[in-house]
Each structure stands twice: as structure tokens, then as C-alpha cells.
MIMI-913954 format. One record per residue (C-alpha): residue in three letters; x, y, z negated. Coordinates in nm, 3 decimals, decimal comma. Each point is the difference from the previous one (the first is absolute). Layout:
+------+---------+---------+---------+
! resn !      c1 !      c2 !      c3 !
+------+---------+---------+---------+
!  ALA !       X !       Y !       Z !
...
+------+---------+---------+---------+
This chain:
+------+---------+---------+---------+
! resn !      c1 !      c2 !      c3 !
+------+---------+---------+---------+
!  MET !   1,768 !  -1,247 !   1,792 !
!  PHE !   0,085 !  -0,335 !  -0,150 !
!  LYS !   0,271 !  -0,192 !   0,185 !
!  LEU !  -0,088 !  -0,368 !   0,025 !
!  GLY !   0,299 !  -0,106 !   0,210 !
!  ILE !  -0,033 !  -0,325 !   0,192 !
!  LYS !  -0,155 !  -0,211 !  -0,278 !
!  TYR !  -0,350 !  -0,005 !   0,149 !
!  SER !   0,094 !   0,025 !   0,367 !
!  GLN !   0,225 !  -0,305 !  -0,042 !
!  ALA !  -0,282 !  -0,199 !  -0,165 !
!  MET !  -0,246 !   0,104 !   0,273 !
!  LYS !   0,253 !  -0,045 !   0,278 !
!  ALA !  -0,057 !   0,360 !   0,103 !
!  VAL !   0,288 !   0,064 !   0,236 !
!  TYR !   0,098 !   0,229 !   0,282 !
!  LEU !   0,258 !  -0,020 !   0,272 !
!  ASP !   0,292 !   0,237 !  -0,037 !
!  LYS !   0,179 !   0,170 !   0,292 !
!  ASP !   0,201 !  -0,320 !   0,058 !
!  GLY !  -0,309 !  -0,219 !   0,010 !
!  GLN !   0,068 !  -0,150 !  -0,344 !
!  GLU !  -0,285 !  -0,067 !  -0,243 !
!  ARG !   0,019 !   0,212 !  -0,312 !
!  ASN !  -0,226 !   0,011 !  -0,303 !
!  MET !  -0,198 !   0,320 !  -0,029 !
!  VAL !   0,091 !   0,224 !  -0,290 !
!  MET !  -0,323 !   0,082 !  -0,177 !
!  GLY !  -0,125 !   0,278 !  -0,221 !
!  CYS !  -0,331 !   0,118 !  -0,130 !
!  TYR !  -0,154 !   0,324 !  -0,107 !
!  GLY !  -0,229 !   0,047 !  -0,295 !
!  ILE !  -0,193 !   0,292 !  -0,136 !
!  GLY !   0,039 !  -0,102 !  -0,364 !
!  ILE !  -0,104 !   0,182 !  -0,313 !
!  GLY !   0,298 !   0,238 !   0,000 !
!  ARG !  -0,073 !   0,131 !   0,347 !
!  THR !  -0,371 !   0,027 !  -0,072 !
!  VAL !   0,066 !   0,206 !  -0,314 !
!  ALA !   0,254 !   0,221 !   0,177 !
!  ALA !  -0,238 !   0,064 !   0,290 !
!  SER !  -0,284 !   0,081 !  -0,235 !
!  ILE !   0,209 !   0,247 !  -0,199 !
!  GLU !   0,125 !   0,161 !   0,320 !
!  GLN !  -0,359 !   0,057 !   0,113 !
!  ASN !  -0,150 !   0,085 !  -0,341 !
!  HIS !   0,195 !   0,257 !  -0,196 !
!  ASP !   0,024 !   0,370 !  -0,067 !
!  GLU !   0,244 !   0,231 !  -0,177 !
!  GLN !  -0,112 !  -0,136 !  -0,340 !
!  GLY !   0,066 !  -0,367 !   0,085 !
!  ILE !  -0,170 !  -0,314 !   0,123 !
!  ILE !  -0,372 !  -0,021 !   0,074 !
!  TRP !  -0,087 !  -0,371 !  -0,015 !
!  PRO !  -0,295 !  -0,119 !   0,208 !
!  MET !  -0,244 !  -0,177 !  -0,231 !
!  PRO !   0,041 !  -0,350 !   0,156 !
!  ILE !   0,376 !  -0,016 !  -0,063 !
!  ALA !   0,040 !   0,222 !  -0,305 !
!  PRO !   0,193 !  -0,170 !  -0,281 !
!  TYR !  -0,272 !   0,129 !  -0,236 !
!  HIS !  -0,333 !   0,164 !   0,078 !
!  LEU !   0,029 !   0,285 !  -0,247 !
!  MET !   0,184 !   0,169 !  -0,282 !
!  ILE !  -0,187 !   0,089 !  -0,318 !
!  THR !   0,166 !   0,298 !  -0,167 !
!  PRO !  -0,090 !   0,120 !  -0,347 !
!  VAL !   0,160 !   0,345 !  -0,011 !
!  ASN !   0,104 !  -0,028 !  -0,366 !
!  VAL !   0,076 !  -0,342 !  -0,150 !
!  LYS !  -0,006 !   0,149 !  -0,350 !
!  ASP !  -0,371 !   0,076 !   0,038 !
!  GLU !  -0,172 !  -0,321 !  -0,111 !
!  SER !  -0,328 !   0,081 !   0,176 !
!  LEU !   0,177 !   0,040 !   0,337 !
!  VAL !   0,196 !  -0,321 !  -0,047 !
!  ALA !  -0,312 !  -0,192 !  -0,108 !
!  ALA !  -0,193 !   0,120 !   0,307 !
!  ALA !   0,292 !  -0,085 !   0,230 !
!  GLU !   0,048 !  -0,345 !  -0,150 !
!  GLY !  -0,374 !  -0,072 !   0,013 !
!  LEU !  -0,020 !   0,094 !   0,368 !
!  TYR !   0,317 !  -0,197 !   0,072 !
!  ARG !  -0,141 !  -0,315 !  -0,166 !
!  ALA !  -0,338 !   0,034 !   0,172 !
!  LEU !   0,159 !   0,041 !   0,344 !
!  SER !   0,247 !  -0,284 !  -0,060 !
!  GLU !  -0,289 !  -0,232 !  -0,090 !
!  ARG !  -0,157 !   0,085 !   0,337 !
!  GLY !   0,318 !  -0,083 !   0,192 !
!  ILE !   0,121 !   0,356 !   0,052 !
!  GLU !   0,377 !   0,029 !  -0,019 !
!  ALA !   0,077 !   0,307 !  -0,208 !
!  LEU !   0,301 !   0,152 !  -0,171 !
!  LEU !  -0,042 !   0,178 !  -0,331 !
!  ASP !   0,252 !   0,280 !  -0,039 !
!  ASP !   0,035 !   0,001 !  -0,376 !
!  ARG !   0,342 !   0,166 !   0,000 !
!  ASP !   0,060 !   0,286 !  -0,240 !
!  GLU !   0,071 !   0,247 !   0,280 !
!  ARG !  -0,147 !   0,334 !   0,100 !
!  ALA !  -0,306 !  -0,025 !   0,224 !
!  GLY !   0,183 !   0,168 !   0,290 !
!  VAL !   0,273 !  -0,266 !  -0,008 !
!  LYS !  -0,262 !  -0,274 !   0,006 !
!  PHE !  -0,185 !   0,164 !   0,290 !
!  MET !   0,320 !   0,040 !   0,203 !
!  ASP !   0,095 !  -0,363 !  -0,063 !
!  ALA !  -0,348 !  -0,118 !   0,098 !
!  ASP !   0,025 !   0,194 !   0,328 !
!  LEU !   0,351 !  -0,135 !   0,062 !
!  ILE !  -0,114 !  -0,360 !  -0,052 !
!  GLY !  -0,298 !   0,075 !   0,224 !
!  LEU !  -0,275 !  -0,213 !  -0,147 !
!  PRO !  -0,330 !   0,070 !   0,181 !
!  LEU !  -0,184 !   0,137 !  -0,306 !
!  ARG !   0,100 !   0,182 !  -0,317 !
!  VAL !  -0,239 !   0,021 !  -0,294 !
!  THR !   0,089 !   0,278 !  -0,241 !
!  ILE !  -0,142 !   0,003 !  -0,349 !
!  GLY !   0,045 !   0,337 !  -0,165 !
!  PRO !  -0,152 !   0,159 !  -0,311 !
!  LYS !  -0,226 !   0,255 !   0,174 !
!  ARG !  -0,152 !  -0,245 !   0,248 !
!  LEU !  -0,034 !  -0,274 !  -0,261 !
!  ALA !  -0,182 !   0,245 !  -0,232 !
!  ALA !  -0,243 !   0,049 !   0,291 !
!  GLY !  -0,026 !  -0,380 !   0,042 !
!  GLU !   0,197 !   0,002 !   0,326 !
!  VAL !   0,322 !  -0,117 !   0,159 !
!  GLU !   0,177 !   0,142 !   0,301 !
!  ILE !   0,052 !  -0,224 !   0,303 !
!  LYS !   0,247 !   0,108 !   0,266 !
!  VAL !   0,033 !  -0,167 !   0,340 !
!  ARG !   0,370 !  -0,001 !   0,085 !
!  LYS !  -0,045 !   0,005 !   0,378 !
!  SER !  -0,241 !   0,292 !   0,028 !
!  GLY !   0,070 !   0,180 !  -0,326 !
!  GLU !  -0,375 !  -0,004 !  -0,070 !
!  VAL !  -0,066 !   0,043 !  -0,373 !
!  MET !  -0,331 !  -0,084 !  -0,168 !
!  ALA !  -0,133 !   0,027 !  -0,353 !
!  VAL !  -0,180 !  -0,330 !  -0,064 !
!  PRO !  -0,189 !  -0,090 !  -0,317 !
!  LEU !   0,206 !  -0,248 !  -0,201 !
!  ALA !  -0,306 !  -0,226 !  -0,016 !
!  ASP !  -0,005 !  -0,014 !   0,385 !
!  ALA !   0,375 !  -0,012 !   0,060 !
!  GLU !   0,034 !  -0,379 !  -0,001 !
!  ASN !  -0,271 !  -0,055 !   0,262 !
!  TYR !   0,112 !   0,298 !   0,207 !
!  ILE !   0,356 !  -0,135 !   0,012 !
!  VAL !  -0,107 !  -0,356 !   0,080 !
!  ASP !  -0,226 !   0,127 !   0,280 !
!  TYR !   0,270 !   0,229 !   0,137 !
!  ILE !   0,260 !  -0,275 !   0,005 !
!  SER !  -0,234 !  -0,254 !   0,158 !
!  GLY !  -0,076 !   0,248 !   0,278 !
!  VAL !  -0,361 !   0,062 !  -0,098 !
!  LYS !   0,061 !   0,373 !  -0,042 !
!  ALA !  -0,151 !   0,180 !   0,295 !
!  ASP !   0,088 !   0,361 !   0,074 !
!  GLY !  -0,303 !   0,125 !  -0,191 !
!  TYR !   0,030 !  -0,242 !  -0,290 !
!  ALA !   0,177 !   0,247 !  -0,228 !
!  ALA !  -0,261 !   0,268 !   0,061 !
!  GLY !  -0,131 !  -0,050 !  -0,352 !
!  TYR !   0,340 !   0,071 !  -0,153 !
!  ARG !   0,158 !   0,338 !  -0,044 !
!  HIS !   0,291 !   0,064 !   0,231 !
!  THR !   0,262 !   0,202 !  -0,180 !
+------+---------+---------+---------+
């Protein structure tokens, strides 16, 4: 609650009669939902033991792109290429280019709770694929790197129907 005092009630001549019949200015206040309360309510309703699970419309970023080894130039190149392509299409992505173990990156991604995580590892990349994990459901799919940009854009824009991923391997 925000206490407004009598500033506005005085200007509007909003008065009441007290127990002695005397006019008194009303003491005013207002309530607001605000960004802080909205975020807190969302986190309260959307979390698990690993951390936050942001709903797509209010997520600070849509996805995290995670090359599992930043010393592998092919993984970094694929991650940066996908990051640039998505950014050019208005998708808000984070690129986790830290020199950390993959498990640390995955735990941090779950803790932050971005709706999607794209993992680029050597085995999948050798097969021409990336791994896409949906934070909320835990669903994991192997998606061809060539299709990943469109798949992600469609998923984020809500185009993805339940059967949309049928052509991709669930892992």
C-alpha cells in the first residue's frame, strides 16, 4: 500500500464527519500490483526444486544457448551462429560461453529458469543436431541444427502444437 495522506483528499474536498461532527480530510492510500509483486507471484506459482520456471510471456530471456565446451571451436561457432540468427529475429537469448563444466551450466540454466535451453555438444553436432529442452516439462528433443532457428521461433511464438515436434527425436 502507498500512503497518500490528505494531499488529494484536501484538494478534492473529500471529507468525513468524525464522532464529534467535525469535518476531517480523508486519509488516502492506494494499492498497486507493480512489477515486484507480479514477479514474486509468478515465481511462487512457477518453480520446482531446481529453481524458477519462467512463463514465456514474462521470461527475462526466451532461451539459453549452451555450448558444452567453449574450447571446441565448432561448438562455439554453431552456438554463436544460432544466437545471432535468433537475435536478428527478435528472440531474446543468452549465450552461456563460460568456461565451466556442462553440468554447472545446466544447473545454472535450470536455476535461472529460462523457458528453453539449447545444448550444443560434440556428438549431436557431429550428427547435425542440437538438443532443445523445455524447462517446464523437461521434454528434450534432438532437432537438426538447420531447423533449430525456425523450431525455436515457432515454439516461442506459440505456433508449436502438441504434435509439432513429432518429426524430431525425443531423447
